[in-house]
All heavy atoms as TSV, in Angstrom:
chain	resi	resn	atom	element	x	y	z
A	1	MET	N	N	260.921	281.438	367.695
A	1	MET	CA	C	259.578	280.926	367.618
A	1	MET	C	C	259.514	279.759	368.421
A	1	MET	O	O	258.253	279.436	368.841
A	1	MET	CB	C	259.365	280.593	366.149
A	1	MET	CG	C	257.767	280.641	365.883
A	1	MET	SD	S	256.952	282.014	366.331
A	1	MET	CE	C	256.202	282.676	364.779
A	2	THR	N	N	260.478	279.042	368.819
A	2	THR	CA	C	260.376	277.941	369.719
A	2	THR	C	C	259.774	278.201	371.023
A	2	THR	O	O	258.897	277.588	371.543
A	2	THR	CB	C	261.730	277.301	370.042
A	2	THR	OG1	O	262.289	276.869	368.730
A	2	THR	CG2	C	261.675	276.001	370.843
A	3	SER	N	N	260.080	279.475	371.684
A	3	SER	CA	C	259.616	279.818	372.938
A	3	SER	C	C	258.096	280.111	372.824
A	3	SER	O	O	257.287	279.744	373.708
A	3	SER	CB	C	260.230	280.860	373.563
A	3	SER	OG	O	260.176	282.083	372.770
A	4	TYR	N	N	257.679	280.701	371.662
A	4	TYR	CA	C	256.258	280.946	371.455
A	4	TYR	C	C	255.499	279.590	371.348
A	4	TYR	O	O	254.429	279.449	371.918
A	4	TYR	CB	C	255.887	281.665	370.186
A	4	TYR	CG	C	254.497	281.671	369.939
A	4	TYR	CD1	C	253.552	282.566	370.636
A	4	TYR	CD2	C	254.039	280.865	368.832
A	4	TYR	CE1	C	252.248	282.405	370.422
A	4	TYR	CE2	C	252.643	280.821	368.674
A	4	TYR	CZ	C	251.782	281.561	369.420
A	4	TYR	OH	O	250.523	281.506	369.125
A	5	ARG	N	N	256.009	278.667	370.571
A	5	ARG	CA	C	255.410	277.375	370.492
A	5	ARG	C	C	255.297	276.637	371.889
A	5	ARG	O	O	254.222	276.055	372.259
A	5	ARG	CB	C	256.222	276.488	369.512
A	5	ARG	CG	C	255.962	276.820	368.067
A	5	ARG	CD	C	256.592	275.843	367.190
A	5	ARG	NE	N	256.683	276.370	365.756
A	5	ARG	CZ	C	257.889	276.679	365.204
A	5	ARG	NH1	N	258.983	276.348	365.732
A	5	ARG	NH2	N	257.876	277.193	363.930
A	6	ASP	N	N	256.378	276.723	372.670
A	6	ASP	CA	C	256.315	276.227	374.039
A	6	ASP	C	C	255.224	276.916	374.878
A	6	ASP	O	O	254.406	276.187	375.597
A	6	ASP	CB	C	257.706	276.389	374.701
A	6	ASP	CG	C	258.694	275.531	374.184
A	6	ASP	OD1	O	258.485	274.579	373.472
A	6	ASP	OD2	O	259.876	275.907	374.393
A	7	PHE	N	N	255.069	278.156	374.757
A	7	PHE	CA	C	254.054	278.953	375.289
A	7	PHE	C	C	252.648	278.491	374.968
A	7	PHE	O	O	251.808	278.117	375.814
A	7	PHE	CB	C	254.174	280.418	375.259
A	7	PHE	CG	C	252.996	281.274	375.630
A	7	PHE	CD1	C	252.914	281.712	376.873
A	7	PHE	CD2	C	251.944	281.391	374.796
A	7	PHE	CE1	C	251.777	282.383	377.366
A	7	PHE	CE2	C	250.860	282.173	375.082
A	7	PHE	CZ	C	250.691	282.637	376.470
A	8	ALA	N	N	252.479	278.265	373.616
A	8	ALA	CA	C	251.245	277.941	373.173
A	8	ALA	C	C	250.810	276.511	373.563
A	8	ALA	O	O	249.642	276.301	374.110
A	8	ALA	CB	C	251.132	277.879	371.640
A	9	VAL	N	N	251.711	275.575	373.549
A	9	VAL	CA	C	251.382	274.275	374.104
A	9	VAL	C	C	251.066	274.316	375.524
A	9	VAL	O	O	250.117	273.593	375.925
A	9	VAL	CB	C	252.663	273.339	373.882
A	9	VAL	CG1	C	252.527	272.001	374.572
A	9	VAL	CG2	C	252.952	273.099	372.377
A	10	LYS	N	N	251.728	274.986	376.395
A	10	LYS	CA	C	251.407	275.057	377.673
A	10	LYS	C	C	250.166	275.763	378.088
A	10	LYS	O	O	249.328	275.325	378.891
A	10	LYS	CB	C	252.582	275.836	378.546
A	10	LYS	CG	C	253.880	275.055	378.562
A	10	LYS	CD	C	255.008	275.828	379.213
A	10	LYS	CE	C	256.430	275.130	379.092
A	10	LYS	NZ	N	257.444	275.886	379.534
A	11	TYR	N	N	249.886	276.893	377.306
A	11	TYR	CA	C	248.651	277.604	377.377
A	11	TYR	C	C	247.385	276.807	377.101
A	11	TYR	O	O	246.432	276.745	377.817
A	11	TYR	CB	C	248.653	278.857	376.569
A	11	TYR	CG	C	247.497	279.883	376.909
A	11	TYR	CD1	C	247.431	280.543	378.174
A	11	TYR	CD2	C	246.541	280.086	376.007
A	11	TYR	CE1	C	246.417	281.399	378.355
A	11	TYR	CE2	C	245.437	280.857	376.235
A	11	TYR	CZ	C	245.381	281.514	377.460
A	11	TYR	OH	O	244.291	282.394	377.708
A	12	GLU	N	N	247.599	276.072	375.892
A	12	GLU	CA	C	246.487	275.230	375.509
A	12	GLU	C	C	246.263	273.970	376.349
A	12	GLU	O	O	245.228	273.481	376.472
A	12	GLU	CB	C	246.796	274.720	373.981
A	12	GLU	CG	C	246.553	275.836	373.047
A	12	GLU	CD	C	246.928	275.477	371.671
A	12	GLU	OE1	O	247.483	274.259	371.482
A	12	GLU	OE2	O	246.656	276.263	370.693
A	13	GLY	N	N	247.319	273.534	377.021
A	13	GLY	CA	C	247.322	272.618	378.077
A	13	GLY	C	C	246.649	273.002	379.325
A	13	GLY	O	O	246.381	272.168	380.268
A	14	GLY	N	N	246.248	274.257	379.446
A	14	GLY	CA	C	245.569	274.692	380.696
A	14	GLY	C	C	246.382	275.365	381.699
A	14	GLY	O	O	245.734	275.913	382.752
A	15	MET	N	N	247.579	275.703	381.356
A	15	MET	CA	C	248.386	276.481	382.328
A	15	MET	C	C	247.939	278.063	382.132
A	15	MET	O	O	247.656	278.453	381.108
A	15	MET	CB	C	249.853	276.296	382.015
A	15	MET	CG	C	250.422	274.929	382.419
A	15	MET	SD	S	252.204	274.912	382.127
A	15	MET	CE	C	252.768	275.737	383.531
A	16	THR	N	N	247.976	278.614	383.337
A	16	THR	CA	C	247.839	280.090	383.314
A	16	THR	C	C	249.138	280.820	382.888
A	16	THR	O	O	250.254	280.211	382.885
A	16	THR	CB	C	247.329	280.619	384.732
A	16	THR	OG1	O	248.396	280.553	385.569
A	16	THR	CG2	C	246.139	279.943	385.248
A	17	ILE	N	N	248.953	282.012	382.553
A	17	ILE	CA	C	250.137	282.879	382.130
A	17	ILE	C	C	251.147	282.891	383.217
A	17	ILE	O	O	252.351	282.754	383.081
A	17	ILE	CB	C	249.660	284.280	381.651
A	17	ILE	CG1	C	249.012	284.136	380.350
A	17	ILE	CG2	C	250.904	285.168	381.660
A	17	ILE	CD1	C	248.531	285.507	379.768
A	18	MET	N	N	250.481	283.154	384.497
A	18	MET	CA	C	251.470	283.337	385.576
A	18	MET	C	C	252.261	281.965	386.041
A	18	MET	O	O	253.336	281.910	386.427
A	18	MET	CB	C	250.761	283.777	386.843
A	18	MET	CG	C	250.285	285.253	386.662
A	18	MET	SD	S	251.418	286.402	385.865
A	18	MET	CE	C	252.639	286.575	387.103
A	19	GLU	N	N	251.578	280.851	385.781
A	19	GLU	CA	C	252.215	279.532	385.914
A	19	GLU	C	C	253.337	279.389	384.952
A	19	GLU	O	O	254.391	278.743	385.307
A	19	GLU	CB	C	251.259	278.341	385.881
A	19	GLU	CG	C	250.235	278.275	386.998
A	19	GLU	CD	C	249.074	277.267	386.617
A	19	GLU	OE1	O	248.791	276.969	385.436
A	19	GLU	OE2	O	248.592	276.818	387.697
A	20	ILE	N	N	253.101	279.831	383.654
A	20	ILE	CA	C	254.086	279.682	382.645
A	20	ILE	C	C	255.367	280.619	382.946
A	20	ILE	O	O	256.486	280.223	382.949
A	20	ILE	CB	C	253.500	280.017	381.297
A	20	ILE	CG1	C	252.381	278.953	380.913
A	20	ILE	CG2	C	254.691	280.115	380.235
A	20	ILE	CD1	C	251.688	279.393	379.588
A	21	VAL	N	N	255.068	281.779	383.470
A	21	VAL	CA	C	256.128	282.779	383.780
A	21	VAL	C	C	256.856	282.168	385.028
A	21	VAL	O	O	258.098	282.363	385.178
A	21	VAL	CB	C	255.579	284.147	384.138
A	21	VAL	CG1	C	256.559	284.964	384.716
A	21	VAL	CG2	C	254.953	284.730	382.946
A	22	ALA	N	N	256.214	281.454	385.889
A	22	ALA	CA	C	256.850	281.152	387.156
A	22	ALA	C	C	257.937	279.881	386.879
A	22	ALA	O	O	258.874	279.803	387.563
A	22	ALA	CB	C	255.841	280.424	388.126
A	23	GLN	N	N	257.748	279.206	385.663
A	23	GLN	CA	C	258.794	278.405	385.259
A	23	GLN	C	C	260.084	278.988	384.892
A	23	GLN	O	O	261.077	278.276	384.821
A	23	GLN	CB	C	258.260	277.510	384.080
A	23	GLN	CG	C	257.186	276.665	384.542
A	23	GLN	CD	C	256.648	275.726	383.303
A	23	GLN	OE1	O	256.913	276.011	382.101
A	23	GLN	NE2	N	255.977	274.723	383.553
A	24	GLY	N	N	259.918	280.287	384.756
A	24	GLY	CA	C	261.232	281.039	384.499
A	24	GLY	C	C	261.887	281.076	383.157
A	24	GLY	O	O	263.051	281.619	382.922
A	25	GLU	N	N	261.250	280.534	382.253
A	25	GLU	CA	C	261.762	280.552	380.793
A	25	GLU	C	C	261.479	281.787	379.940
A	25	GLU	O	O	262.262	282.201	379.162
A	25	GLU	CB	C	261.095	279.330	379.962
A	25	GLU	CG	C	261.565	278.004	380.611
A	25	GLU	CD	C	260.838	276.834	379.922
A	25	GLU	OE1	O	260.271	277.041	378.929
A	25	GLU	OE2	O	261.072	275.705	380.345
A	26	ILE	N	N	260.287	282.446	380.334
A	26	ILE	CA	C	260.021	283.798	379.639
A	26	ILE	C	C	259.646	284.729	380.744
A	26	ILE	O	O	259.067	284.421	381.805
A	26	ILE	CB	C	258.924	283.588	378.663
A	26	ILE	CG1	C	257.708	282.974	379.054
A	26	ILE	CG2	C	259.386	282.791	377.365
A	26	ILE	CD1	C	256.524	283.095	378.183
A	27	SER	N	N	259.713	285.920	380.367
A	27	SER	CA	C	259.249	287.107	381.347
A	27	SER	C	C	257.768	287.222	381.228
A	27	SER	O	O	257.082	286.793	380.287
A	27	SER	CB	C	259.956	288.387	380.966
A	27	SER	OG	O	259.439	288.875	379.779
A	28	ARG	N	N	257.121	288.000	382.144
A	28	ARG	CA	C	255.705	288.215	382.287
A	28	ARG	C	C	255.265	289.012	380.983
A	28	ARG	O	O	254.270	288.793	380.336
A	28	ARG	CB	C	255.340	288.894	383.490
A	28	ARG	CG	C	253.836	289.057	383.615
A	28	ARG	CD	C	253.508	289.516	385.053
A	28	ARG	NE	N	253.753	291.018	385.007
A	28	ARG	CZ	C	253.734	291.742	386.096
A	28	ARG	NH1	N	253.615	291.297	387.295
A	28	ARG	NH2	N	254.058	293.125	386.050
A	29	ARG	N	N	256.202	290.075	380.689
A	29	ARG	CA	C	255.943	290.938	379.490
A	29	ARG	C	C	255.835	290.045	378.198
A	29	ARG	O	O	254.955	290.287	377.340
A	29	ARG	CB	C	256.993	291.953	379.386
A	29	ARG	CG	C	256.848	292.911	378.170
A	29	ARG	CD	C	257.913	293.911	378.074
A	29	ARG	NE	N	257.723	294.810	376.980
A	29	ARG	CZ	C	258.549	295.689	376.586
A	29	ARG	NH1	N	259.673	295.898	377.217
A	29	ARG	NH2	N	258.233	296.366	375.501
A	30	THR	N	N	256.829	289.144	378.034
A	30	THR	CA	C	256.877	288.299	376.852
A	30	THR	C	C	255.683	287.380	376.811
A	30	THR	O	O	255.058	287.173	375.703
A	30	THR	CB	C	258.101	287.509	376.851
A	30	THR	OG1	O	259.261	288.432	376.830
A	30	THR	CG2	C	258.140	286.533	375.692
A	31	ALA	N	N	255.246	286.868	378.059
A	31	ALA	CA	C	254.149	285.939	378.039
A	31	ALA	C	C	252.855	286.693	377.541
A	31	ALA	O	O	252.044	286.129	376.857
A	31	ALA	CB	C	253.945	285.504	379.567
A	32	TYR	N	N	252.712	287.904	377.984
A	32	TYR	CA	C	251.405	288.709	377.628
A	32	TYR	C	C	251.510	289.062	376.104
A	32	TYR	O	O	250.490	289.112	375.419
A	32	TYR	CB	C	251.298	289.951	378.534
A	32	TYR	CG	C	250.494	289.633	379.795
A	32	TYR	CD1	C	251.311	289.525	381.016
A	32	TYR	CD2	C	249.246	289.242	379.794
A	32	TYR	CE1	C	250.759	289.135	382.167
A	32	TYR	CE2	C	248.656	288.870	381.008
A	32	TYR	CZ	C	249.401	288.861	382.130
A	32	TYR	OH	O	248.786	288.452	383.275
A	33	ARG	N	N	252.789	289.374	375.591
A	33	ARG	CA	C	252.899	289.575	374.144
A	33	ARG	C	C	252.525	288.359	373.440
A	33	ARG	O	O	251.784	288.364	372.392
A	33	ARG	CB	C	254.393	289.953	373.721
A	33	ARG	CG	C	254.657	291.392	374.089
A	33	ARG	CD	C	255.897	291.902	373.463
A	33	ARG	NE	N	256.801	291.037	372.986
A	33	ARG	CZ	C	257.963	290.785	373.400
A	33	ARG	NH1	N	258.508	291.441	374.413
A	33	ARG	NH2	N	258.754	289.897	372.855
A	34	TYR	N	N	252.939	287.159	373.829
A	34	TYR	CA	C	252.737	285.965	373.198
A	34	TYR	C	C	251.150	285.553	373.315
A	34	TYR	O	O	250.493	285.083	372.339
A	34	TYR	CB	C	253.336	284.720	373.964
A	34	TYR	CG	C	254.886	284.652	373.576
A	34	TYR	CD1	C	255.676	283.735	374.185
A	34	TYR	CD2	C	255.471	285.402	372.650
A	34	TYR	CE1	C	257.002	283.529	373.890
A	34	TYR	CE2	C	256.768	285.336	372.278
A	34	TYR	CZ	C	257.585	284.344	372.918
A	34	TYR	OH	O	258.907	284.286	372.616
A	35	LYS	N	N	250.601	285.934	374.438
A	35	LYS	CA	C	249.115	285.659	374.651
A	35	LYS	C	C	248.259	286.591	373.609
A	35	LYS	O	O	247.303	286.129	372.905
A	35	LYS	CB	C	248.705	286.114	376.068
A	35	LYS	CG	C	247.168	286.247	376.237
A	35	LYS	CD	C	246.581	284.661	376.152
A	35	LYS	CE	C	245.142	284.753	376.853
A	35	LYS	NZ	N	244.105	285.360	376.030
A	36	ALA	N	N	248.679	287.808	373.373
A	36	ALA	CA	C	247.975	288.681	372.461
A	36	ALA	C	C	248.145	288.142	370.945
A	36	ALA	O	O	247.287	288.129	370.252
A	36	ALA	CB	C	248.672	290.198	372.474
A	37	TYR	N	N	249.339	287.667	370.627
A	37	TYR	CA	C	249.578	286.944	369.320
A	37	TYR	C	C	248.814	285.722	369.171
A	37	TYR	O	O	248.213	285.531	368.205
A	37	TYR	CB	C	251.092	286.743	369.185
A	37	TYR	CG	C	251.406	286.106	367.945
A	37	TYR	CD1	C	251.469	286.809	366.770
A	37	TYR	CD2	C	251.796	284.704	367.801
A	37	TYR	CE1	C	251.857	286.211	365.491
A	37	TYR	CE2	C	252.087	284.083	366.691
A	37	TYR	CZ	C	252.122	284.737	365.467
A	37	TYR	OH	O	252.357	284.233	364.228
A	38	TYR	N	N	248.784	284.810	370.170
A	38	TYR	CA	C	247.964	283.675	370.341
A	38	TYR	C	C	246.531	283.999	369.969
A	38	TYR	O	O	245.923	283.378	369.186
A	38	TYR	CB	C	248.109	283.018	371.638
A	38	TYR	CG	C	247.286	281.805	371.809
A	38	TYR	CD1	C	247.754	280.550	371.299
A	38	TYR	CD2	C	246.054	281.804	372.403
A	38	TYR	CE1	C	247.060	279.275	371.493
A	38	TYR	CE2	C	245.276	280.655	372.569
A	38	TYR	CZ	C	245.738	279.528	372.117
A	38	TYR	OH	O	244.973	278.344	372.163
A	39	ASP	N	N	245.915	284.980	370.748
A	39	ASP	CA	C	244.665	285.278	370.526
A	39	ASP	C	C	244.203	285.826	369.088
A	39	ASP	O	O	243.267	285.390	368.463
A	39	ASP	CB	C	244.143	286.456	371.450
A	39	ASP	CG	C	244.102	286.027	372.957
A	39	ASP	OD1	O	244.014	284.817	373.129
A	39	ASP	OD2	O	244.144	286.835	373.864
A	40	GLU	N	N	245.276	286.601	368.479
A	40	GLU	CA	C	244.926	287.048	367.168
A	40	GLU	C	C	245.045	285.847	366.161
A	40	GLU	O	O	244.281	285.817	365.151
A	40	GLU	CB	C	246.147	288.040	366.768
A	40	GLU	CG	C	245.818	288.834	365.586
A	40	GLU	CD	C	244.638	289.704	365.686
A	40	GLU	OE1	O	244.175	290.239	366.767
A	40	GLU	OE2	O	244.020	290.110	364.696
A	41	VAL	N	N	245.959	284.889	366.333
A	41	VAL	CA	C	246.038	283.782	365.439
A	41	VAL	C	C	244.823	282.955	365.471
A	41	VAL	O	O	244.298	282.472	364.606
A	41	VAL	CB	C	247.349	282.941	365.798
A	41	VAL	CG1	C	247.175	281.636	365.113
A	41	VAL	CG2	C	248.587	283.577	365.448
A	42	GLN	N	N	244.260	282.688	366.708
A	42	GLN	CA	C	243.070	282.048	367.107
A	42	GLN	C	C	241.796	282.729	366.154
A	42	GLN	O	O	241.053	281.964	365.650
A	42	GLN	CB	C	242.787	281.767	368.474
A	42	GLN	CG	C	243.739	280.980	369.133
A	42	GLN	CD	C	244.037	279.593	368.583
A	42	GLN	OE1	O	243.106	278.938	368.202
A	42	GLN	NE2	N	245.248	279.224	368.245
A	43	LYS	N	N	241.851	284.014	366.425
A	43	LYS	CA	C	240.679	284.740	365.742
A	43	LYS	C	C	240.690	284.602	364.309
A	43	LYS	O	O	239.806	284.369	363.541
A	43	LYS	CB	C	240.859	286.160	366.135
A	43	LYS	CG	C	239.558	287.042	365.583
A	43	LYS	CD	C	239.712	288.519	366.071
A	43	LYS	CE	C	240.793	289.147	365.404
A	43	LYS	NZ	N	240.742	290.719	365.644
A	44	ASN	N	N	242.015	284.623	363.702
A	44	ASN	CA	C	242.133	284.579	362.304
A	44	ASN	C	C	241.798	283.107	361.867
A	44	ASN	O	O	241.168	283.056	360.766
A	44	ASN	CB	C	243.596	284.951	361.916
A	44	ASN	CG	C	243.794	286.404	361.903
A	44	ASN	OD1	O	242.961	287.175	361.959
A	44	ASN	ND2	N	245.081	286.684	362.072
A	45	ASN	N	N	242.082	282.150	362.479
A	45	ASN	CA	C	241.810	280.868	362.194
A	45	ASN	C	C	240.210	280.600	362.201
A	45	ASN	O	O	239.698	279.921	361.384
A	45	ASN	CB	C	242.319	279.825	363.184
A	45	ASN	CG	C	243.874	279.663	362.885
A	45	ASN	OD1	O	244.330	279.945	361.907
A	45	ASN	ND2	N	244.607	279.091	363.894
A	46	ARG	N	N	239.545	281.267	363.203
A	46	ARG	CA	C	238.089	281.036	363.241
A	46	ARG	C	C	237.448	281.772	361.989
A	46	ARG	O	O	236.508	281.279	361.415
A	46	ARG	CB	C	237.499	281.763	364.532
A	46	ARG	CG	C	237.688	280.928	365.664
A	46	ARG	CD	C	236.845	281.543	366.793
A	46	ARG	NE	N	237.083	282.839	367.247
A	46	ARG	CZ	C	238.057	283.263	368.073
A	46	ARG	NH1	N	238.910	282.372	368.729
A	46	ARG	NH2	N	238.297	284.566	368.263
A	47	TYR	N	N	237.990	282.921	361.609
A	47	TYR	CA	C	237.482	283.602	360.440
A	47	TYR	C	C	237.838	282.737	359.076
A	47	TYR	O	O	236.839	282.703	358.290
A	47	TYR	CB	C	238.073	285.014	360.289
A	47	TYR	CG	C	237.577	286.138	361.166
A	47	TYR	CD1	C	238.395	286.979	361.863
A	47	TYR	CD2	C	236.303	286.028	361.696
A	47	TYR	CE1	C	237.970	287.809	362.657
A	47	TYR	CE2	C	235.829	286.973	362.602
A	47	TYR	CZ	C	236.713	287.885	363.146
A	47	TYR	OH	O	236.250	288.824	363.947
A	48	LYS	N	N	238.909	282.228	359.090
A	48	LYS	CA	C	239.224	281.346	357.912
A	48	LYS	C	C	238.264	280.144	357.838
A	48	LYS	O	O	237.922	279.928	356.733
A	48	LYS	CB	C	240.707	280.880	358.011
A	48	LYS	CG	C	241.185	280.122	356.892
A	48	LYS	CD	C	242.621	279.800	357.037
A	48	LYS	CE	C	243.201	278.896	355.850
A	48	LYS	NZ	N	244.413	278.519	356.117
A	49	LYS	N	N	238.057	279.399	358.953
A	49	LYS	CA	C	237.163	278.291	358.906
A	49	LYS	C	C	235.754	278.813	358.461
A	49	LYS	O	O	235.148	278.116	357.792
A	49	LYS	CB	C	236.956	277.625	360.190
A	49	LYS	CG	C	238.144	276.726	360.560
A	49	LYS	CD	C	237.855	276.062	361.894
A	49	LYS	CE	C	238.953	274.976	362.123
A	49	LYS	NZ	N	238.881	274.380	363.524
A	50	ARG	N	N	235.346	279.909	359.068
A	50	ARG	CA	C	234.010	280.328	358.732
A	50	ARG	C	C	233.935	280.710	357.239
A	50	ARG	O	O	232.794	280.387	356.506
A	50	ARG	CB	C	233.599	281.580	359.574
A	50	ARG	CG	C	232.069	281.979	359.428
A	50	ARG	CD	C	231.686	283.112	360.391
A	50	ARG	NE	N	232.445	284.246	359.944
A	50	ARG	CZ	C	232.600	285.299	360.558
A	50	ARG	NH1	N	231.981	285.428	361.794
A	50	ARG	NH2	N	233.226	286.333	360.115
A	51	ASN	N	N	234.754	281.344	356.704
A	51	ASN	CA	C	234.849	281.691	355.265
A	51	ASN	C	C	234.891	280.420	354.368
A	51	ASN	O	O	234.212	280.375	353.325
A	51	ASN	CB	C	236.056	282.660	354.861
A	51	ASN	CG	C	235.792	284.055	355.429
A	51	ASN	OD1	O	234.643	284.384	355.847
A	51	ASN	ND2	N	236.885	284.791	355.644
A	52	GLU	N	N	235.636	279.432	354.745
A	52	GLU	CA	C	235.758	278.240	354.027
A	52	GLU	C	C	234.327	277.544	353.988
A	52	GLU	O	O	233.866	277.015	352.989
A	52	GLU	CB	C	236.696	277.290	354.516
A	52	GLU	CG	C	238.177	277.797	354.361
A	52	GLU	CD	C	239.259	276.776	355.021
A	52	GLU	OE1	O	238.870	276.121	355.889
A	52	GLU	OE2	O	240.389	277.181	354.768
A	53	GLN	N	N	233.598	277.637	355.104
A	53	GLN	CA	C	232.243	276.956	355.204
A	53	GLN	C	C	231.287	277.711	354.357
A	53	GLN	O	O	230.485	277.179	353.695
A	53	GLN	CB	C	231.765	276.987	356.650
A	53	GLN	CG	C	232.548	276.046	357.428
A	53	GLN	CD	C	232.107	276.182	358.901
A	53	GLN	OE1	O	231.550	277.175	359.429
A	53	GLN	NE2	N	232.546	275.189	359.821
A	54	VAL	N	N	231.375	279.000	354.360
A	54	VAL	CA	C	230.577	279.878	353.519
A	54	VAL	C	C	230.745	279.664	351.985
A	54	VAL	O	O	229.825	279.443	351.204
A	54	VAL	CB	C	230.696	281.268	353.797
A	54	VAL	CG1	C	230.061	282.265	352.811
A	54	VAL	CG2	C	230.113	281.665	355.186
A	55	LEU	N	N	232.100	279.613	351.666
A	55	LEU	CA	C	232.428	279.453	350.209
A	55	LEU	C	C	232.137	278.064	349.808
A	55	LEU	O	O	231.803	277.862	348.585
A	55	LEU	CB	C	233.894	279.831	350.047
A	55	LEU	CG	C	234.379	281.191	350.194
A	55	LEU	CD1	C	235.888	281.290	350.068
A	55	LEU	CD2	C	233.655	282.028	349.198
A	56	SER	N	N	232.212	277.059	350.647
A	56	SER	CA	C	231.816	275.692	350.205
A	56	SER	C	C	230.366	275.571	349.948
A	56	SER	O	O	229.991	274.709	349.162
A	56	SER	CB	C	232.299	274.660	351.346
A	56	SER	OG	O	231.489	274.748	352.443
A	57	GLY	N	N	229.494	276.443	350.423
A	57	GLY	CA	C	228.028	276.300	350.240
A	57	GLY	C	C	227.652	277.028	348.965
A	57	GLY	O	O	226.620	277.054	348.506
A	58	ILE	N	N	228.657	277.859	348.348
A	58	ILE	CA	C	228.313	278.453	347.093
A	58	ILE	C	C	228.464	277.590	345.748
A	58	ILE	O	O	229.436	276.842	345.763
A	58	ILE	CB	C	229.285	279.759	346.976
A	58	ILE	CG1	C	229.009	280.739	347.976
A	58	ILE	CG2	C	229.051	280.355	345.525
A	58	ILE	CD1	C	230.013	281.865	348.041
A	59	ASN	N	N	227.469	277.500	345.033
A	59	ASN	CA	C	227.444	276.667	343.817
A	59	ASN	C	C	228.231	277.388	342.797
A	59	ASN	O	O	227.888	278.444	342.156
A	59	ASN	CB	C	226.009	276.527	343.280
A	59	ASN	CG	C	225.866	275.550	342.187
A	59	ASN	OD1	O	226.975	275.052	341.752
A	59	ASN	ND2	N	224.716	275.100	341.881
A	60	PRO	N	N	229.384	276.757	342.376
A	60	PRO	CA	C	230.385	277.449	341.351
A	60	PRO	C	C	229.754	277.285	339.919
A	60	PRO	O	O	230.387	277.899	339.045
A	60	PRO	CB	C	231.680	276.634	341.555
A	60	PRO	CG	C	231.286	275.323	342.006
A	60	PRO	CD	C	229.954	275.597	342.854
A	61	THR	N	N	228.662	276.588	339.650
A	61	THR	CA	C	228.264	276.419	338.319
A	61	THR	C	C	227.405	277.600	337.892
A	61	THR	O	O	226.937	277.499	336.668
A	61	THR	CB	C	227.613	275.043	338.135
A	61	THR	OG1	O	226.514	274.909	339.019
A	61	THR	CG2	C	228.529	273.801	338.372
A	62	ARG	N	N	226.904	278.442	338.712
A	62	ARG	CA	C	226.129	279.503	338.255
A	62	ARG	C	C	226.766	280.508	337.498
A	62	ARG	O	O	227.851	281.002	337.517
A	62	ARG	CB	C	225.429	280.090	339.454
A	62	ARG	CG	C	224.454	279.386	340.204
A	62	ARG	CD	C	223.825	280.113	341.354
A	62	ARG	NE	N	223.031	279.321	342.092
A	62	ARG	CZ	C	222.222	279.785	342.991
A	62	ARG	NH1	N	222.300	280.976	343.351
A	62	ARG	NH2	N	221.422	278.950	343.750
């Protein structure tokens, strides 16, 4: 999981996938797998935040 975290930090820092691969720590295939996982995690985080906002607007005393 360390290499994924390294990938995520670099990607969020503005590096492209090919720049990350050029550093030689991970293969291109692995980088694209990490990117797919990263996108899925980000999508789930957006849904979670949106659901929390919706639920916080519901009055629990009804």
